[in-house]
C-alpha positions as CSV (number, residue, x, y, z in Angstrom):
1,X,-16.8,-18.4,-28.2
2,X,-19.7,-17.4,-30.5
3,X,-21.8,-20.5,-31.3
4,X,-24.7,-19.3,-33.4
5,X,-25.2,-16.9,-36.3
6,X,-27.4,-13.9,-35.1
7,X,-27.0,-11.8,-38.2
8,X,-30.7,-12.0,-39.1
9,X,-31.8,-10.9,-35.6
10,X,-29.1,-8.1,-35.6
11,X,-30.4,-6.9,-39.0
12,X,-34.0,-6.9,-37.7
13,X,-33.1,-4.9,-34.6
14,X,-30.9,-2.5,-36.6
15,X,-33.8,-1.7,-39.0
16,X,-35.7,1.5,-38.0
17,X,-38.9,-0.1,-39.5
18,X,-38.8,-2.7,-36.8
19,X,-39.3,0.1,-34.3
20,X,-42.0,1.9,-36.1
21,X,-39.6,4.1,-38.1
22,X,-38.2,5.7,-35.0
23,X,-35.2,7.1,-36.8
24,X,-31.6,5.8,-37.0
25,X,-30.8,2.9,-34.7
26,X,-27.6,3.1,-32.7
27,X,-25.8,-0.2,-31.7
28,X,-23.5,-0.7,-28.7
29,X,-21.7,-4.0,-28.3
30,X,-20.1,-5.6,-25.2
31,X,-18.5,-9.0,-24.9
32,X,-21.8,-10.7,-24.0
33,X,-24.5,-8.3,-25.2
34,X,-25.6,-6.0,-28.0
35,X,-27.8,-3.0,-27.3
36,X,-29.9,-1.3,-30.0
37,X,-31.0,2.3,-29.3
38,X,-34.2,3.3,-31.1
39,X,-36.3,6.3,-30.3
40,X,-37.1,6.2,-26.6
41,X,-36.3,2.6,-26.2
42,X,-33.2,0.3,-25.8
43,X,-33.3,-3.4,-26.9
44,X,-30.7,-5.5,-25.2
45,X,-29.8,-8.9,-26.9
46,X,-27.5,-11.6,-25.5
47,X,-24.6,-12.5,-27.7
48,X,-24.8,-16.2,-28.8
49,X,-21.7,-17.2,-26.8
50,X,-20.7,-20.1,-24.6
51,X,-18.2,-19.0,-22.1
52,X,-16.9,-20.6,-18.8
53,X,-19.1,-18.1,-16.8
54,X,-22.0,-17.5,-19.3
55,X,-24.0,-19.7,-21.6
56,X,-26.3,-18.0,-24.2
57,X,-25.9,-20.7,-26.9
58,X,-29.6,-21.2,-27.9
59,X,-32.6,-18.9,-28.4
60,X,-34.4,-20.7,-25.6
61,X,-31.5,-20.1,-23.2
62,X,-31.3,-16.5,-24.3
63,X,-35.0,-16.0,-23.7
64,X,-34.7,-17.4,-20.2
65,X,-31.7,-15.2,-19.6
66,X,-33.6,-12.1,-20.7
67,X,-36.5,-13.0,-18.3
68,X,-34.0,-13.4,-15.5
69,X,-32.3,-10.1,-16.3
70,X,-35.7,-8.3,-16.3
71,X,-36.7,-9.8,-12.9
72,X,-33.3,-9.1,-11.2
73,X,-33.0,-5.5,-12.5
74,X,-36.6,-4.4,-12.0
75,X,-36.0,-4.7,-8.2
76,X,-33.7,-1.6,-8.4
77,X,-34.8,0.1,-11.6
78,X,-38.4,-0.7,-12.4
79,X,-38.8,2.4,-14.6
80,X,-35.9,1.3,-16.8
81,X,-36.7,-2.4,-17.3
82,X,-40.0,-2.6,-19.2
83,X,-40.5,-6.1,-20.6
84,X,-39.0,-9.1,-22.5
85,X,-39.7,-9.2,-26.3
86,X,-39.5,-12.5,-28.3
87,X,-38.2,-12.3,-31.8
88,X,-40.0,-14.8,-33.9
89,X,-39.8,-16.2,-37.5
90,X,-42.9,-15.3,-39.4
91,X,-43.8,-15.9,-43.1
92,X,-42.7,-12.3,-43.9
93,X,-39.5,-12.4,-41.9
94,X,-38.7,-11.7,-38.2
95,X,-41.1,-9.9,-35.9
96,X,-41.7,-9.1,-32.3
97,X,-43.8,-11.5,-30.3
98,X,-45.4,-13.3,-33.2
99,X,-46.8,-16.9,-33.1
100,X,-43.8,-18.3,-35.1
101,X,-40.7,-20.1,-34.0
102,X,-38.5,-18.4,-31.5
103,X,-35.4,-16.8,-33.2
104,X,-34.0,-14.7,-30.4
105,X,-35.1,-12.5,-27.5
106,X,-34.3,-9.0,-26.1
107,X,-35.0,-7.0,-23.0
108,X,-36.8,-3.8,-23.8
109,X,-35.7,-0.8,-21.6
110,X,-36.5,2.8,-21.4
111,X,-33.7,4.7,-23.1
112,X,-31.7,7.2,-21.1
113,X,-29.2,9.9,-22.1
114,X,-25.7,8.4,-22.1
115,X,-24.4,11.6,-20.5
116,X,-26.5,10.6,-17.4
117,X,-24.2,7.6,-16.8
118,X,-22.2,8.2,-13.6
119,X,-18.8,7.5,-15.3
120,X,-19.5,10.3,-17.8
121,X,-20.7,12.6,-15.0
122,X,-17.5,11.8,-13.1
123,X,-15.4,12.6,-16.2
124,X,-16.9,16.1,-16.5
125,X,-17.0,16.8,-12.7
126,X,-20.8,16.6,-12.4
127,X,-20.9,14.1,-9.5
128,X,-21.9,16.0,-6.3
129,X,-22.0,15.1,-2.7
130,X,-25.8,15.1,-2.8
131,X,-25.7,12.5,-5.6
132,X,-23.2,10.3,-3.7
133,X,-25.4,10.4,-0.6
134,X,-28.4,9.4,-2.7
135,X,-26.4,6.6,-4.3
136,X,-25.4,5.3,-0.9
137,X,-29.1,5.2,0.0
138,X,-30.0,3.3,-3.2
139,X,-27.3,0.7,-2.7
140,X,-28.3,0.2,1.0
141,X,-31.9,-0.3,0.0
142,X,-31.0,-2.8,-2.7
143,X,-28.9,-4.8,-0.3
144,X,-31.5,-4.8,2.4
145,X,-34.0,-6.4,-0.1
146,X,-31.5,-8.8,-1.6
147,X,-31.9,-12.6,-0.9
148,X,-29.7,-14.0,1.8
149,X,-27.2,-16.8,1.1
150,X,-26.0,-18.5,4.2
151,X,-22.5,-19.6,3.5
152,X,-18.9,-19.3,4.7
153,X,-17.5,-15.8,4.2
154,X,-14.0,-17.2,3.9
155,X,-14.9,-19.8,1.3
156,X,-16.8,-17.1,-0.7
157,X,-13.8,-14.9,-0.9
158,X,-11.4,-17.8,-1.5
159,X,-13.3,-18.6,-4.6
160,X,-12.8,-15.1,-5.9
161,X,-9.0,-15.4,-5.3
162,X,-9.0,-18.6,-7.2
163,X,-10.7,-16.9,-10.2
164,X,-8.3,-13.9,-10.0
165,X,-5.2,-16.1,-10.0
166,X,-6.5,-17.9,-13.1
167,X,-7.4,-14.6,-14.7
168,X,-3.8,-13.4,-14.5
169,X,-2.8,-16.3,-16.6
170,X,-5.0,-15.1,-19.5
171,X,-2.6,-12.3,-20.5
172,X,1.1,-11.5,-20.7
173,X,0.8,-8.1,-19.0
174,X,1.8,-9.5,-15.6
175,X,4.5,-12.0,-15.1
176,X,4.0,-15.3,-13.2
177,X,6.0,-13.8,-10.4
178,X,3.7,-10.8,-10.2
179,X,0.6,-12.9,-10.2
180,X,2.0,-15.1,-7.5
181,X,3.1,-12.2,-5.3
182,X,-0.3,-10.5,-5.3
183,X,-2.1,-13.8,-4.8
184,X,0.1,-14.5,-1.7
185,X,-0.6,-11.1,-0.3
186,X,-4.3,-11.7,-0.7
187,X,-4.1,-15.1,0.9
188,X,-2.4,-13.7,3.9
189,X,-5.0,-10.9,4.2
190,X,-7.8,-13.5,3.9
191,X,-6.3,-15.4,6.9
192,X,-6.4,-12.2,8.9
193,X,-9.9,-11.3,8.0
194,X,-11.4,-14.9,8.1
195,X,-13.1,-14.6,11.5
196,X,-15.0,-11.4,10.6
197,X,-15.8,-12.7,7.1
198,X,-17.3,-15.9,8.6
199,X,-19.2,-14.0,11.2
200,X,-20.7,-11.8,8.6
201,X,-21.7,-14.8,6.5
202,X,-23.4,-16.3,9.5
203,X,-25.3,-13.0,10.1
204,X,-26.7,-13.1,6.5
205,X,-24.4,-10.4,5.0
206,X,-23.7,-12.6,2.0
207,X,-26.5,-11.9,-0.5
208,X,-27.5,-12.1,-4.1
209,X,-26.2,-8.6,-5.0
210,X,-25.7,-6.5,-8.1
211,X,-22.3,-7.9,-8.6
212,X,-21.0,-5.3,-11.1
213,X,-21.5,-2.1,-9.2
214,X,-19.3,0.4,-10.9
215,X,-19.9,3.9,-12.2
216,X,-20.9,2.8,-15.7
217,X,-23.8,0.8,-14.3
218,X,-25.4,3.8,-12.5
219,X,-27.4,6.4,-14.3
220,X,-29.3,9.5,-13.2
221,X,-33.0,8.9,-14.0
222,X,-35.5,11.6,-13.2
223,X,-33.1,13.1,-10.7
224,X,-32.4,9.9,-8.9
225,X,-29.5,7.4,-9.1
226,X,-30.5,4.1,-10.6
227,X,-28.6,0.8,-10.4
228,X,-28.9,-1.2,-13.6
229,X,-27.2,-4.0,-15.6
230,X,-26.5,-6.3,-12.7
231,X,-24.8,-9.7,-13.2
232,X,-27.7,-11.9,-14.3
233,X,-25.8,-14.7,-16.1
234,X,-23.9,-16.2,-13.1
235,X,-25.4,-16.2,-9.6
236,X,-22.1,-17.3,-8.0
237,X,-20.3,-14.2,-9.2
238,X,-23.1,-12.0,-7.7
239,X,-23.5,-13.8,-4.4
240,X,-21.1,-11.9,-2.2
241,X,-20.8,-9.9,1.0
242,X,-22.7,-6.7,0.5
243,X,-19.7,-4.7,1.5
244,X,-17.7,-6.4,-1.3
245,X,-20.5,-5.3,-3.6
246,X,-20.3,-1.7,-2.3
247,X,-16.5,-1.8,-2.5
248,X,-16.5,-1.9,-6.4
249,X,-18.1,1.5,-6.5
250,X,-15.8,2.9,-3.7
251,X,-12.8,1.5,-5.5
252,X,-13.9,2.9,-8.9
253,X,-14.3,6.4,-7.4
254,X,-10.9,6.1,-5.6
255,X,-9.1,4.9,-8.7
256,X,-10.5,8.0,-10.6
257,X,-9.1,10.3,-8.0
258,X,-12.5,11.0,-6.4
259,X,-11.4,10.0,-2.9
260,X,-13.8,12.3,-1.1
261,X,-16.7,10.7,-2.9
262,X,-15.4,7.2,-2.2
263,X,-15.2,8.0,1.5
264,X,-18.6,9.7,1.6
265,X,-20.2,6.8,-0.2
266,X,-18.8,4.2,2.3
267,X,-19.7,6.3,5.3
268,X,-23.2,7.1,4.3
269,X,-23.8,3.5,3.3
270,X,-22.7,2.4,6.8
271,X,-24.8,5.0,8.4
272,X,-27.9,3.7,6.7
273,X,-27.1,-0.1,6.8
274,X,-25.8,-0.3,10.4
275,X,-22.8,-2.4,9.4
276,X,-20.0,-0.4,11.1
277,X,-18.5,-3.7,12.3
278,X,-17.6,-4.5,8.7
279,X,-15.7,-1.2,8.1
280,X,-12.4,-2.9,8.7
281,X,-13.0,-5.1,5.6
282,X,-13.4,-2.3,3.2
283,X,-9.7,-1.8,2.3
284,X,-9.4,-5.5,1.7
285,X,-12.6,-5.6,-0.4
286,X,-11.5,-2.5,-2.4
287,X,-8.1,-4.2,-3.0
288,X,-9.9,-7.3,-4.2
289,X,-12.1,-5.3,-6.6
290,X,-8.9,-3.6,-7.9
291,X,-7.3,-7.0,-8.5
292,X,-10.3,-8.1,-10.5
293,X,-10.0,-5.1,-12.7
294,X,-6.3,-5.6,-13.1
295,X,-6.6,-9.0,-14.7
296,X,-9.7,-8.2,-16.6
297,X,-8.2,-5.1,-18.2
298,X,-4.9,-7.0,-18.8
299,X,-6.9,-9.5,-20.8
300,X,-8.5,-6.6,-22.8
301,X,-5.0,-5.4,-23.6
302,X,-4.3,-8.8,-25.2
303,X,-7.5,-9.0,-27.2
304,X,-8.3,-5.3,-27.9
305,X,-7.0,-3.0,-30.7
306,X,-3.2,-3.2,-31.1
307,X,-2.9,0.6,-31.1
308,X,-4.4,0.8,-27.6
309,X,-2.5,-2.1,-26.1
310,X,0.1,-0.1,-24.2
311,X,-2.5,2.2,-22.8
312,X,-4.7,-0.6,-21.7
313,X,-1.8,-2.5,-20.2
314,X,-0.9,0.6,-18.2
315,X,-4.4,0.9,-16.9
316,X,-4.2,-2.8,-15.8
317,X,-1.0,-2.0,-13.9
318,X,-2.6,1.0,-12.2
319,X,-5.3,-1.4,-10.8
320,X,-2.6,-3.8,-9.7
321,X,-0.7,-1.1,-7.9
322,X,-3.9,0.1,-6.2
323,X,-4.7,-3.4,-5.0
324,X,-1.3,-3.7,-3.3
325,X,-1.6,-0.2,-1.8
326,X,-5.0,-1.1,-0.3
327,X,-3.6,-4.2,1.2
328,X,-0.7,-2.3,2.9
329,X,-1.5,-2.0,6.6
330,X,-2.1,1.5,7.8
331,X,-1.6,2.7,11.4
332,X,-4.9,3.1,13.2
333,X,-5.5,6.6,14.7
334,X,-8.3,8.8,16.0
335,X,-8.8,12.5,15.1
336,X,-11.5,14.4,16.9
337,X,-12.7,17.7,15.5
338,X,-14.5,20.1,17.9
339,X,-15.9,23.6,17.7
340,X,-19.1,25.5,18.3
341,X,-22.0,25.4,15.9
342,X,-21.1,26.9,12.6
343,X,-17.3,26.4,13.0
344,X,-17.2,24.0,10.0
345,X,-16.5,20.8,11.8
346,X,-18.5,18.5,9.5
347,X,-17.1,20.1,6.4
348,X,-13.6,19.6,7.6
349,X,-14.2,16.1,8.9
350,X,-15.6,15.0,5.4
351,X,-12.5,16.5,3.7
352,X,-10.0,15.0,6.2
353,X,-11.4,11.5,6.4
354,X,-10.2,10.4,2.8
355,X,-6.7,11.5,3.7
356,X,-6.4,9.1,6.7
357,X,-5.9,5.3,6.3
358,X,-6.2,3.0,3.3
359,X,-9.0,3.3,0.7
360,X,-11.7,4.4,1.3
361,X,-10.2,6.4,4.2
362,X,-11.4,6.9,7.8
363,X,-14.7,6.1,9.4
364,X,-16.7,9.3,10.1
365,X,-18.5,9.4,13.4
366,X,-20.7,12.5,13.6
367,X,-22.8,13.6,16.5
368,X,-25.6,14.9,14.3
369,X,-26.0,11.6,12.5
370,X,-25.5,9.6,15.8
371,X,-28.3,11.5,17.4
372,X,-30.7,11.1,14.5
373,X,-29.9,7.4,14.4
374,X,-30.5,7.1,18.1
375,X,-34.0,8.5,17.6
376,X,-34.7,6.4,14.5
377,X,-35.1,9.2,12.0
378,X,-33.5,10.2,8.7
379,X,-30.5,12.6,8.9
380,X,-32.5,15.4,7.4
381,X,-35.4,15.1,9.9
382,X,-35.4,17.9,12.6
383,X,-35.5,16.6,16.2
384,X,-37.5,18.3,18.9
385,X,-35.7,20.2,21.7
386,X,-36.0,17.4,24.2
387,X,-33.7,15.3,21.9
388,X,-30.9,17.7,22.9
389,X,-31.5,17.5,26.7
390,X,-28.2,17.1,28.7
391,X,-28.8,13.4,29.5
392,X,-29.5,12.6,25.8
393,X,-26.4,14.4,24.7
394,X,-24.4,12.5,27.2
395,X,-25.6,9.2,25.7
396,X,-24.7,10.5,22.2
397,X,-21.1,11.3,23.2
398,X,-20.7,8.1,25.2
399,X,-21.9,6.1,22.2
400,X,-19.5,7.9,19.9
401,X,-16.6,7.2,22.1
402,X,-17.5,3.5,22.4
403,X,-17.9,3.2,18.6
404,X,-14.5,4.9,18.1
405,X,-12.9,2.5,20.5
406,X,-14.2,-0.6,18.8
407,X,-13.1,0.7,15.4
408,X,-9.7,1.5,16.6
409,X,-9.3,-1.9,18.1
410,X,-10.3,-3.4,14.8
411,X,-7.4,-1.5,13.2
412,X,-9.5,1.3,11.6
413,X,-8.9,5.1,11.4
414,X,-11.6,7.3,12.8
415,X,-12.6,11.0,12.5
416,X,-15.1,12.0,15.2
417,X,-17.0,15.3,14.7
418,X,-18.9,17.0,17.5
419,X,-19.2,20.3,19.4
420,X,-17.0,18.9,22.2
421,X,-17.6,22.1,24.2
422,X,-17.6,20.3,27.6
423,X,-14.3,19.1,29.1
424,X,-15.6,15.7,30.2
425,X,-16.7,15.0,26.6
426,X,-13.3,15.9,25.2
427,X,-11.7,13.7,27.8
428,X,-14.0,10.7,27.0
429,X,-13.1,10.7,23.3
430,X,-9.4,11.0,24.1
431,X,-9.7,8.1,26.6
432,X,-11.2,5.9,23.8
433,X,-8.0,6.1,21.9
434,X,-5.9,5.6,25.0
435,X,-7.7,2.4,26.0
436,X,-7.3,1.1,22.4
437,X,-3.6,2.0,22.5
438,X,-3.9,4.2,19.4
439,X,-2.7,7.7,18.7
440,X,-5.1,10.6,19.3
441,X,-5.3,14.1,17.9
442,X,-7.9,16.6,19.1
443,X,-8.5,19.6,16.9
444,X,-10.5,22.7,18.0
445,X,-11.7,25.1,15.4
446,X,-11.5,28.7,16.5
447,X,-14.0,31.0,14.7
448,X,-15.1,34.6,15.8
449,X,-18.5,34.7,17.3
450,X,-19.9,37.0,14.6
451,X,-18.7,34.7,11.9
452,X,-20.4,31.8,13.7
453,X,-23.6,33.7,13.9
454,X,-23.6,34.5,10.2
455,X,-22.9,31.0,9.3
456,X,-25.7,29.5,11.4
457,X,-28.2,32.1,10.2
458,X,-27.4,31.4,6.6
459,X,-27.8,27.6,6.8
460,X,-30.3,25.9,4.5
461,X,-31.0,22.2,4.9
462,X,-28.4,19.8,6.1
463,X,-28.4,17.4,9.1
464,X,-27.6,19.9,11.8
465,X,-30.5,21.2,13.9
466,X,-28.4,24.0,15.5
467,X,-30.2,27.3,15.5
468,X,-29.1,30.8,16.5
469,X,-30.5,30.2,20.0
470,X,-28.4,27.0,20.3
471,X,-25.3,28.9,19.3
472,X,-26.0,31.7,21.7
473,X,-26.4,29.2,24.5
474,X,-23.0,27.6,23.6
475,X,-21.3,31.0,23.6
476,X,-22.8,31.9,27.0
477,X,-21.8,28.6,28.6
478,X,-18.2,28.7,27.3
479,X,-15.9,25.7,26.8
480,X,-13.4,25.8,29.6
481,X,-9.7,25.4,28.8
482,X,-9.4,23.5,25.5
483,X,-6.0,21.7,25.4
484,X,-6.5,20.4,21.9
485,X,-4.6,21.7,18.9
486,X,-6.2,25.0,17.8
487,X,-6.9,25.7,14.2
488,X,-8.2,28.8,12.4
489,X,-11.7,27.9,11.3
490,X,-11.9,30.8,8.9
491,X,-9.2,29.2,6.7
492,X,-10.3,27.3,3.6
493,X,-11.0,23.6,4.0
494,X,-8.0,22.8,1.7
495,X,-5.7,24.9,3.9
496,X,-7.0,23.1,7.1
497,X,-6.6,19.6,5.5
498,X,-3.1,20.4,4.4
499,X,-2.2,21.4,8.0
500,X,-3.9,18.4,9.6
501,X,-3.1,15.6,7.2
502,X,-0.5,13.1,8.4
């Protein structure tokens, strides 16, 4: 509910003269903010509303809210969030930062091209794997620096379920029976996940996060993904398990049909954050984010333009359906992909993982990344030859098998990618599935030696340290009898995925 007339401040911010004659001023409205774009700057004003979750009812409250917004967002995007400007009443009218009475306040930001927003980039197919990896790194860094809130993980999520159930009552898109059915499904899932949720809460995984981490709140700034516009008006809404924060982005990508990006984001985040124990929660968290969107969009269908009501209601239902799909238990299984250097193992693994299990797909366990992590270096850092000594490699493969076993026992799907040229290493990864009582499929990529040589010689960048000398050593040593399923590694990735997908 709007509680104060802001027309004078809006007129002031809409006037090019207020910005030094910077040309036409563009205005963008949301339900709680108004943004004025002028020249190279953006001025964000809080709407004078008093809502159950946000109070911006007076100029003093709005000034404090702007100062909080600046402080919270500068942690992730200091180049975008510049300062808070006071709008004051002067003898000649409103002005910025004068000595007169406070009339309103804005956050001054650096203006960025709207086409650099990740939702627009997704629409035109401009999101790349490189950008998704960089985004995972940005999110992991933001979470690592976020303040810890020691609280019960179960109670934290239970509060979200309460809000969601009430939210379904704000529209007529979903019947009371539908609202009750999805709430019951979530309550049952919460009971199953309660021990892990509470353990993560005790470990400090509940933090003051971004809270609204979807594609429209990411922009590409000077070649780097930037998180902006976090929830600043309600600390409770943003104080969540960091994986629940991440799950909004993964769900958004999945819902848009970008399953490969959703899976890559989740896996690269886990690689950087070391939270593989929480992977089993991601389908539940993705479902919860989809449920939030279902009732929010349903409310928009009630309050938005009549001509778009059916379209908006259909969008709400698509989120509802996704939430239920994510909650549906999926059989746990392990797929191991082996082959000599240059056979395309990692490329196939990344393409296959989104096709296995509930959103965001299977956990990827890759020998290159496992080895780099063991040595405490970034994935792109080249390791010295001694890091590939036989005893070191044995530890890498043993670690991969142990991780796969733990994930399988937690009910997750796993895709493990390594050379697997030695019989004992193939046996070890298969045994991990057997001990967990889960299905196992071993896939060996057959590629002619000359093709392998050409591929390795043409590599530029990436996480693999394999050189032509490494490949020649593999070819000379041989693999012994490989009793895994053989696949033609010269086929396209799409053809291979179609053959191997369940």
